[in-house]
C-alpha positions as a Markdown table, in Angstrom:
| # | Residue | x | y | z |
|---|---|---|---|---|
| 1 | Unk | -0.1 | -0.2 | -0.2 |
| 2 | Unk | 1.5 | 3.3 | -0.9 |
| 3 | Unk | 0.8 | 6.9 | 0.8 |
| 4 | Unk | -2.0 | 7.8 | -1.9 |
| 5 | Unk | -3.6 | 4.6 | -1.0 |
| 6 | Unk | -3.1 | 5.4 | 2.8 |
| 7 | Unk | -4.6 | 8.8 | 2.5 |
| 8 | Unk | -7.8 | 8.0 | 0.8 |
| 9 | Unk | -8.4 | 5.6 | 3.5 |
| 10 | Unk | -7.7 | 8.5 | 6.0 |
| 11 | Unk | -10.2 | 10.6 | 4.6 |
| 12 | Unk | -13.2 | 7.6 | 5.0 |
| 13 | Unk | -12.4 | 7.8 | 9.0 |
| 14 | Unk | -14.1 | 9.9 | 11.4 |
| 15 | Unk | -12.6 | 12.6 | 13.7 |
| 16 | Unk | -12.2 | 9.8 | 16.2 |
| 17 | Unk | -10.5 | 7.3 | 14.0 |
| 18 | Unk | -8.1 | 9.9 | 12.6 |
| 19 | Unk | -7.2 | 10.9 | 16.3 |
| 20 | Unk | -6.6 | 7.0 | 16.9 |
| 21 | Unk | -4.5 | 7.2 | 13.6 |
| 22 | Unk | -2.7 | 10.0 | 14.7 |
| 23 | Unk | -1.8 | 8.2 | 18.0 |
| 24 | Unk | -0.8 | 5.2 | 16.4 |
| 25 | Unk | 1.5 | 6.9 | 13.8 |
| 26 | Unk | 3.0 | 8.6 | 16.8 |
| 27 | Unk | 4.3 | 6.1 | 18.6 |
| 28 | Unk | 5.4 | 4.3 | 16.0 |
| 29 | Unk | 7.7 | 7.2 | 15.4 |
| 30 | Unk | 10.9 | 7.3 | 17.7 |
| 31 | Unk | 12.5 | 10.0 | 16.4 |
| 32 | Unk | 13.3 | 12.9 | 18.2 |
| 33 | Unk | 11.3 | 15.6 | 16.6 |
| 34 | Unk | 8.4 | 15.5 | 19.1 |
| 35 | Unk | 10.5 | 16.2 | 22.0 |
| 36 | Unk | 12.5 | 19.2 | 20.3 |
| 37 | Unk | 9.2 | 20.7 | 19.4 |
| 38 | Unk | 7.7 | 20.7 | 22.9 |
| 39 | Unk | 11.1 | 21.8 | 24.4 |
| 40 | Unk | 11.2 | 24.6 | 21.5 |
| 41 | Unk | 8.1 | 25.5 | 22.6 |
| 42 | Unk | 8.8 | 25.9 | 26.2 |
| 43 | Unk | 12.0 | 27.9 | 25.0 |
| 44 | Unk | 10.1 | 30.6 | 23.1 |
| 45 | Unk | 7.4 | 30.7 | 25.7 |
| 46 | Unk | 10.2 | 31.2 | 28.5 |
| 47 | Unk | 12.5 | 33.6 | 26.7 |
| 48 | Unk | 10.5 | 35.7 | 24.6 |
| 49 | Unk | 11.4 | 38.5 | 27.0 |
| 50 | Unk | 14.8 | 37.6 | 27.0 |
| 51 | Unk | 16.7 | 35.1 | 29.7 |
| 52 | Unk | 15.3 | 35.7 | 32.8 |
| 53 | Unk | 16.7 | 33.8 | 36.0 |
| 54 | Unk | 14.3 | 31.6 | 37.7 |
| 55 | Unk | 15.7 | 32.4 | 41.1 |
| 56 | Unk | 16.2 | 36.1 | 41.3 |
| 57 | Unk | 13.9 | 37.0 | 37.9 |
| 58 | Unk | 17.5 | 39.4 | 36.6 |
| 59 | Unk | 18.2 | 39.2 | 33.0 |
| 60 | Unk | 22.0 | 38.6 | 33.6 |
| 61 | Unk | 22.2 | 35.3 | 32.2 |
| 62 | Unk | 24.4 | 33.4 | 30.3 |
| 63 | Unk | 24.9 | 30.2 | 28.4 |
| 64 | Unk | 26.8 | 27.8 | 31.0 |
| 65 | Unk | 27.1 | 24.8 | 28.8 |
| 66 | Unk | 25.6 | 21.4 | 28.0 |
| 67 | Unk | 24.8 | 18.9 | 29.7 |
| 68 | Unk | 23.8 | 15.1 | 28.6 |
| 69 | Unk | 20.2 | 13.4 | 29.8 |
| 70 | Unk | 19.7 | 9.6 | 29.2 |
| 71 | Unk | 16.1 | 9.3 | 27.9 |
| 72 | Unk | 14.2 | 6.2 | 26.3 |
| 73 | Unk | 14.9 | 7.5 | 22.9 |
| 74 | Unk | 18.6 | 7.8 | 23.6 |
| 75 | Unk | 20.9 | 10.6 | 24.9 |
| 76 | Unk | 19.9 | 14.2 | 24.4 |
| 77 | Unk | 21.9 | 17.4 | 25.3 |
| 78 | Unk | 19.9 | 20.2 | 26.5 |
| 79 | Unk | 21.4 | 24.0 | 27.5 |
| 80 | Unk | 22.1 | 24.9 | 30.6 |
| 81 | Unk | 22.5 | 28.6 | 32.2 |
| 82 | Unk | 24.1 | 30.5 | 34.8 |
| 83 | Unk | 22.7 | 33.7 | 36.7 |
| 84 | Unk | 25.6 | 36.2 | 36.9 |
| 85 | Unk | 24.0 | 37.5 | 40.1 |
| 86 | Unk | 22.6 | 34.9 | 42.2 |
| 87 | Unk | 25.3 | 32.1 | 40.4 |
| 88 | Unk | 22.6 | 29.9 | 40.2 |
| 89 | Unk | 22.3 | 27.4 | 37.2 |
| 90 | Unk | 19.3 | 26.3 | 35.5 |
| 91 | Unk | 17.7 | 25.0 | 32.3 |
| 92 | Unk | 14.6 | 25.7 | 30.1 |
| 93 | Unk | 12.6 | 23.0 | 32.0 |
| 94 | Unk | 13.4 | 24.5 | 35.4 |
| 95 | Unk | 9.8 | 25.3 | 37.0 |
| 96 | Unk | 7.7 | 23.9 | 34.8 |
| 97 | Unk | 6.3 | 20.4 | 34.9 |
| 98 | Unk | 9.0 | 18.7 | 32.6 |
| 99 | Unk | 11.3 | 19.6 | 35.1 |
| 100 | Unk | 13.6 | 16.3 | 35.9 |
| 101 | Unk | 11.7 | 14.0 | 33.3 |
| 102 | Unk | 13.4 | 11.4 | 31.4 |
| 103 | Unk | 10.1 | 11.3 | 28.6 |
| 104 | Unk | 9.5 | 14.7 | 27.6 |
| 105 | Unk | 8.4 | 13.2 | 24.2 |
| 106 | Unk | 5.5 | 11.7 | 25.9 |
| 107 | Unk | 4.0 | 14.5 | 27.6 |
| 108 | Unk | 2.1 | 16.0 | 24.3 |
| 109 | Unk | 0.3 | 12.9 | 23.9 |
| 110 | Unk | -0.5 | 12.4 | 27.5 |
| 111 | Unk | -2.0 | 15.8 | 27.4 |
| 112 | Unk | -3.6 | 14.7 | 24.3 |
| 113 | Unk | -5.7 | 12.1 | 26.2 |
| 114 | Unk | -6.3 | 13.6 | 28.9 |
| 115 | Unk | -8.2 | 16.7 | 26.7 |
| 116 | Unk | -10.3 | 12.9 | 25.3 |
| 117 | Unk | -11.2 | 12.2 | 28.6 |
| 118 | Unk | -9.4 | 9.0 | 29.1 |
| 119 | Unk | -8.8 | 7.3 | 32.6 |
| 120 | Unk | -5.0 | 6.8 | 33.5 |
| 121 | Unk | -5.1 | 3.2 | 32.7 |
| 122 | Unk | -6.4 | 4.1 | 28.8 |
| 123 | Unk | -3.7 | 6.6 | 28.5 |
| 124 | Unk | -1.1 | 4.1 | 29.5 |
| 125 | Unk | -2.3 | 1.8 | 26.9 |
| 126 | Unk | -2.4 | 5.1 | 24.5 |
| 127 | Unk | 1.1 | 5.7 | 25.5 |
| 128 | Unk | 2.2 | 1.5 | 24.5 |
| 129 | Unk | 2.8 | 1.2 | 27.9 |
| 130 | Unk | 6.1 | 3.7 | 28.0 |
| 131 | Unk | 4.7 | 5.0 | 31.4 |
| 132 | Unk | 2.5 | 3.5 | 34.0 |
| 133 | Unk | -0.5 | 5.1 | 35.0 |
| 134 | Unk | 0.8 | 5.8 | 38.6 |
| 135 | Unk | 3.5 | 8.2 | 36.7 |
| 136 | Unk | 0.5 | 9.1 | 35.1 |
| 137 | Unk | -1.2 | 10.3 | 38.4 |
| 138 | Unk | 1.8 | 12.3 | 39.2 |
| 139 | Unk | 2.0 | 14.1 | 35.9 |
| 140 | Unk | -1.5 | 14.8 | 35.8 |
| 141 | Unk | -1.2 | 16.3 | 39.4 |
| 142 | Unk | 2.0 | 18.2 | 38.0 |
| 143 | Unk | -0.2 | 20.0 | 35.1 |
| 144 | Unk | -3.2 | 20.7 | 37.3 |
| 145 | Unk | -1.0 | 22.7 | 39.4 |
| 146 | Unk | 0.3 | 24.3 | 36.4 |
| 147 | Unk | -3.0 | 25.6 | 35.3 |
| 148 | Unk | -3.5 | 27.0 | 38.4 |
| 149 | Unk | -0.8 | 29.6 | 38.1 |
| 150 | Unk | -2.1 | 31.0 | 34.9 |
| 151 | Unk | -3.8 | 34.1 | 35.3 |
| 152 | Unk | -7.6 | 34.3 | 34.2 |
| 153 | Unk | -9.7 | 37.3 | 34.0 |
| 154 | Unk | -12.3 | 36.9 | 37.2 |
| 155 | Unk | -16.0 | 37.3 | 36.3 |
| 156 | Unk | -17.6 | 40.7 | 36.5 |
| 157 | Unk | -21.2 | 41.9 | 36.4 |
| 158 | Unk | -24.2 | 40.0 | 35.9 |
| 159 | Unk | -23.3 | 36.3 | 35.6 |
| 160 | Unk | -26.0 | 33.9 | 34.8 |
| 161 | Unk | -26.0 | 30.1 | 35.1 |
| 162 | Unk | -28.7 | 27.2 | 34.4 |
| 163 | Unk | -30.1 | 24.8 | 37.3 |
| 164 | Unk | -28.1 | 21.3 | 37.5 |
| 165 | Unk | -30.4 | 18.3 | 38.6 |
| 166 | Unk | -28.4 | 15.3 | 40.1 |
| 167 | Unk | -29.5 | 12.1 | 40.9 |
| 168 | Unk | -30.7 | 11.8 | 44.5 |
| 169 | Unk | -28.8 | 10.3 | 46.6 |
| 170 | Unk | -28.6 | 8.1 | 49.8 |
| 171 | Unk | -25.5 | 7.2 | 50.4 |
| 172 | Unk | -24.7 | 5.2 | 53.8 |
| 173 | Unk | -28.4 | 3.9 | 53.7 |
| 174 | Unk | -28.6 | 0.5 | 54.6 |
| 175 | Unk | -32.5 | -0.2 | 54.0 |
| 176 | Unk | -34.0 | 1.5 | 51.0 |
| 177 | Unk | -37.3 | 0.6 | 50.5 |
| 178 | Unk | -38.5 | 3.1 | 47.7 |
| 179 | Unk | -35.8 | 1.9 | 45.1 |
| 180 | Unk | -32.9 | -0.4 | 44.0 |
| 181 | Unk | -29.6 | 0.4 | 45.1 |
| 182 | Unk | -27.5 | 1.9 | 42.7 |
| 183 | Unk | -23.6 | 1.6 | 42.2 |
| 184 | Unk | -21.2 | 4.3 | 41.4 |
| 185 | Unk | -24.1 | 7.0 | 40.6 |
| 186 | Unk | -26.1 | 4.9 | 38.5 |
| 187 | Unk | -28.8 | 6.2 | 35.8 |
| 188 | Unk | -32.4 | 7.9 | 36.2 |
| 189 | Unk | -35.4 | 5.6 | 35.7 |
| 190 | Unk | -36.9 | 8.5 | 33.5 |
| 191 | Unk | -35.5 | 10.6 | 30.9 |
| 192 | Unk | -35.5 | 14.5 | 31.7 |
| 193 | Unk | -36.0 | 16.4 | 34.8 |
| 194 | Unk | -38.4 | 13.8 | 37.3 |
| 195 | Unk | -38.4 | 13.0 | 41.3 |
| 196 | Unk | -35.1 | 10.7 | 40.6 |
| 197 | Unk | -33.7 | 14.2 | 40.4 |
| 198 | Unk | -32.8 | 17.0 | 42.9 |
| 199 | Unk | -31.5 | 20.5 | 42.2 |
| 200 | Unk | -28.7 | 21.5 | 44.5 |
| 201 | Unk | -29.5 | 24.6 | 46.5 |
| 202 | Unk | -25.8 | 26.9 | 46.9 |
| 203 | Unk | -25.8 | 27.9 | 50.9 |
């Protein structure tokens, strides 16, 4: 099968099938293009106003050689910097979620899995078990902690929101006689709003 036939088959796929095809092709390409793009993006965002020391926030920073990091895709050399004010050394990944990680090429694919809403075990399968779901648990918290640091404009003026109806919960009650016990939330008996659902009120 040549590339033209593959493109024709890819056009027939739906959005989910195309996403799975992209993940499959990314897992089969073991080159360094993916981690370089990720690190280049971090460099561009961190150094868009010039080199700044993450410790004392001064601009008196010089390059201080390179260091080698052994990763699963091979040995990667990364740039080191040194601040002339506080004499501290740092690199492009200092104070980022990717700090001290040895698999930067997996992070982009993991974030895509998070956007898709996959569970951690499902994410580990999508990453071809390069990282265990336990490690992905800590990665997810690093990403969530980094998102909290992004400045977001607070709501001002009048903010309107609709009611949210949830299934009436009797968790902890041992003898439920009105209905059958539900497991892990369950589903309502009737579609739409019914007596099985309640609208929680704000205090």
